[in-house]
Short mmCIF file of the C-alpha atoms (twelve columns), coordinates in Angstrom:
data_MODEL
# 
_entry.id   MODEL 
# 
loop_
_atom_site.group_PDB 
_atom_site.id 
_atom_site.type_symbol 
_atom_site.label_atom_id 
_atom_site.label_alt_id 
_atom_site.label_comp_id 
_atom_site.label_asym_id 
_atom_site.label_seq_id 
_atom_site.Cartn_x 
_atom_site.Cartn_y 
_atom_site.Cartn_z 
_atom_site.pdbx_PDB_model_num 
ATOM 1   C CA . MET A 1   -20.882 33.016  -6.766  1 
ATOM 2   C CA . PRO A 2   -24.297 33.184  -5.214  1 
ATOM 3   C CA . LEU A 3   -24.646 34.991  -1.313  1 
ATOM 4   C CA . GLY A 4   -23.538 32.359  1.243   1 
ATOM 5   C CA . HIS A 5   -21.748 30.553  -1.174  1 
ATOM 6   C CA . THR A 6   -18.219 29.386  0.467   1 
ATOM 7   C CA . GLY A 7   -17.376 27.669  -3.386  1 
ATOM 8   C CA . ARG A 8   -17.050 23.803  -1.058  1 
ATOM 9   C CA . ILE A 9   -18.532 21.048  -1.848  1 
ATOM 10  C CA . PRO A 10  -20.216 20.454  1.606   1 
ATOM 11  C CA . GLY A 11  -19.142 16.699  2.725   1 
ATOM 12  C CA . ALA A 12  -16.305 16.913  0.525   1 
ATOM 13  C CA . ARG A 13  -12.893 16.413  1.988   1 
ATOM 14  C CA . GLU A 14  -9.787  18.692  2.000   1 
ATOM 15  C CA . CYS A 15  -6.910  17.714  -0.200  1 
ATOM 16  C CA . SER A 16  -3.567  18.270  0.653   1 
ATOM 17  C CA . TYR A 17  -2.500  18.395  -3.023  1 
ATOM 18  C CA . ASP A 18  0.427   21.008  -3.160  1 
ATOM 19  C CA . PRO A 19  1.343   21.574  -7.014  1 
ATOM 20  C CA . GLY A 20  4.243   23.378  -6.190  1 
ATOM 21  C CA . THR A 21  5.722   19.539  -5.375  1 
ATOM 22  C CA . THR A 22  6.878   17.021  -7.997  1 
ATOM 23  C CA . PRO A 23  7.865   13.634  -8.910  1 
ATOM 24  C CA . SER A 24  11.124  14.872  -7.914  1 
ATOM 25  C CA . THR A 25  10.255  17.063  -5.034  1 
ATOM 26  C CA . ARG A 26  7.959   14.075  -3.063  1 
ATOM 27  C CA . ALA A 27  9.801   11.986  -0.166  1 
ATOM 28  C CA . ARG A 28  11.679  8.850   -0.948  1 
ATOM 29  C CA . PRO A 29  13.309  6.894   1.155   1 
ATOM 30  C CA . ALA A 30  16.605  7.231   2.700   1 
ATOM 31  C CA . GLY A 31  19.532  6.632   -0.388  1 
ATOM 32  C CA . MET A 32  16.725  6.342   -3.245  1 
ATOM 33  C CA . THR A 33  18.010  8.960   -6.216  1 
ATOM 34  C CA . MET A 34  15.120  9.780   -8.099  1 
ATOM 35  C CA . GLU A 35  16.663  7.677   -11.413 1 
ATOM 36  C CA . THR A 36  16.155  4.149   -8.801  1 
ATOM 37  C CA . PHE A 37  12.824  5.594   -7.510  1 
ATOM 38  C CA . MET A 38  9.399   3.660   -8.595  1 
ATOM 39  C CA . LYS A 39  6.592   3.515   -6.935  1 
ATOM 40  C CA . ILE A 40  4.688   1.014   -8.426  1 
ATOM 41  C CA . GLU A 41  1.938   -1.062  -5.502  1 
ATOM 42  C CA . ASP A 42  2.909   -5.174  -5.446  1 
ATOM 43  C CA . TRP A 43  -1.097  -5.481  -5.661  1 
ATOM 44  C CA . LEU A 44  -0.753  -3.643  -9.224  1 
ATOM 45  C CA . LEU A 45  1.977   -5.055  -10.499 1 
ATOM 46  C CA . GLU A 46  0.067   -8.642  -9.746  1 
ATOM 47  C CA . ILE A 47  -2.650  -7.565  -11.881 1 
ATOM 48  C CA . LEU A 48  -0.989  -6.259  -14.731 1 
ATOM 49  C CA . ALA A 49  0.284   -7.753  -18.280 1 
ATOM 50  C CA . CYS A 50  2.269   -7.053  -21.418 1 
ATOM 51  C CA . PRO A 51  -0.661  -5.632  -24.185 1 
ATOM 52  C CA . LYS A 52  1.075   -7.331  -26.434 1 
ATOM 53  C CA . CYS A 53  1.358   -11.097 -25.056 1 
ATOM 54  C CA . HIS A 54  -0.167  -11.155 -22.424 1 
ATOM 55  C CA . ALA A 55  2.464   -12.157 -19.473 1 
ATOM 56  C CA . PRO A 56  3.248   -10.982 -16.528 1 
ATOM 57  C CA . LEU A 57  5.370   -7.997  -15.826 1 
ATOM 58  C CA . ARG A 58  8.293   -7.167  -13.903 1 
ATOM 59  C CA . VAL A 59  9.965   -4.403  -12.790 1 
ATOM 60  C CA . ASP A 60  13.286  -2.661  -13.766 1 
ATOM 61  C CA . ASP A 61  14.588  0.202   -11.259 1 
ATOM 62  C CA . ALA A 62  17.567  1.153   -13.006 1 
ATOM 63  C CA . ALA A 63  15.471  1.804   -16.216 1 
ATOM 64  C CA . SER A 64  12.601  2.786   -14.671 1 
ATOM 65  C CA . GLU A 65  10.446  0.109   -17.000 1 
ATOM 66  C CA . LEU A 66  8.245   -2.712  -16.210 1 
ATOM 67  C CA . VAL A 67  9.681   -5.212  -18.750 1 
ATOM 68  C CA . CYS A 68  7.360   -7.978  -19.577 1 
ATOM 69  C CA . THR A 69  8.304   -11.940 -18.841 1 
ATOM 70  C CA . GLY A 70  7.145   -13.585 -22.171 1 
ATOM 71  C CA . ALA A 71  10.123  -15.768 -23.574 1 
ATOM 72  C CA . ASP A 72  9.199   -13.834 -27.378 1 
ATOM 73  C CA . CYS A 73  8.746   -10.588 -26.090 1 
ATOM 74  C CA . GLY A 74  10.439  -9.232  -23.925 1 
ATOM 75  C CA . LEU A 75  9.427   -5.517  -24.587 1 
ATOM 76  C CA . ALA A 76  9.824   -3.215  -21.576 1 
ATOM 77  C CA . TYR A 77  7.645   -0.182  -20.659 1 
ATOM 78  C CA . PRO A 78  8.169   3.521   -19.475 1 
ATOM 79  C CA . VAL A 79  6.593   4.457   -16.174 1 
ATOM 80  C CA . ARG A 80  6.261   7.812   -16.123 1 
ATOM 81  C CA . ASP A 81  5.469   9.973   -12.729 1 
ATOM 82  C CA . ASP A 82  4.927   6.189   -11.425 1 
ATOM 83  C CA . ILE A 83  2.653   5.369   -13.926 1 
ATOM 84  C CA . PRO A 84  2.963   2.433   -15.596 1 
ATOM 85  C CA . VAL A 85  2.581   3.990   -19.778 1 
ATOM 86  C CA . LEU A 86  1.931   0.705   -21.100 1 
ATOM 87  C CA . LEU A 87  1.538   1.561   -25.176 1 
ATOM 88  C CA . ILE A 88  3.027   -1.000  -27.231 1 
ATOM 89  C CA . ASP A 89  4.225   1.914   -29.274 1 
ATOM 90  C CA . GLU A 90  5.516   3.911   -26.719 1 
ATOM 91  C CA . ALA A 91  7.616   0.226   -25.133 1 
ATOM 92  C CA . ARG A 92  10.970  -0.035  -26.199 1 
ATOM 93  C CA . ASP A 93  12.612  -3.491  -27.402 1 
ATOM 94  C CA . PRO A 94  15.310  -4.378  -25.436 1 
ATOM 95  C CA . ALA A 95  16.360  -7.020  -28.529 1 
ATOM 96  C CA . ALA A 96  16.418  -4.191  -30.820 1 
ATOM 97  C CA . GLY A 97  17.341  -1.329  -27.949 1 
ATOM 98  C CA . SER A 98  15.125  1.443   -29.404 1 
ATOM 99  C CA . VAL A 99  11.503  2.368   -28.615 1 
ATOM 100 C CA . ARG A 100 9.501   0.176   -31.273 1 
ATOM 101 C CA . GLU A 101 8.111   2.198   -34.743 1 
# 
């Protein structure tokens, strides 16, 4: 590092990221367990659509999934660490009871 360089970017904000935290140690609303808590912002849910049929998605908190509302589709997409995984290959087909292959 050159002399006088502090290792900071001028004008950058401080980050409160704590690498010791995980989704299970972050604050949750009272009464919510990790199994029932999934944070998907309303504005994001409004613009997300099923990658297969383009129908809207609904939240299934109990399964931590986003479920397609399309009558002929119905795929359930996992949400991992509050991030929707909208990959058809990762989706579960509730009618078949398993992950698509």
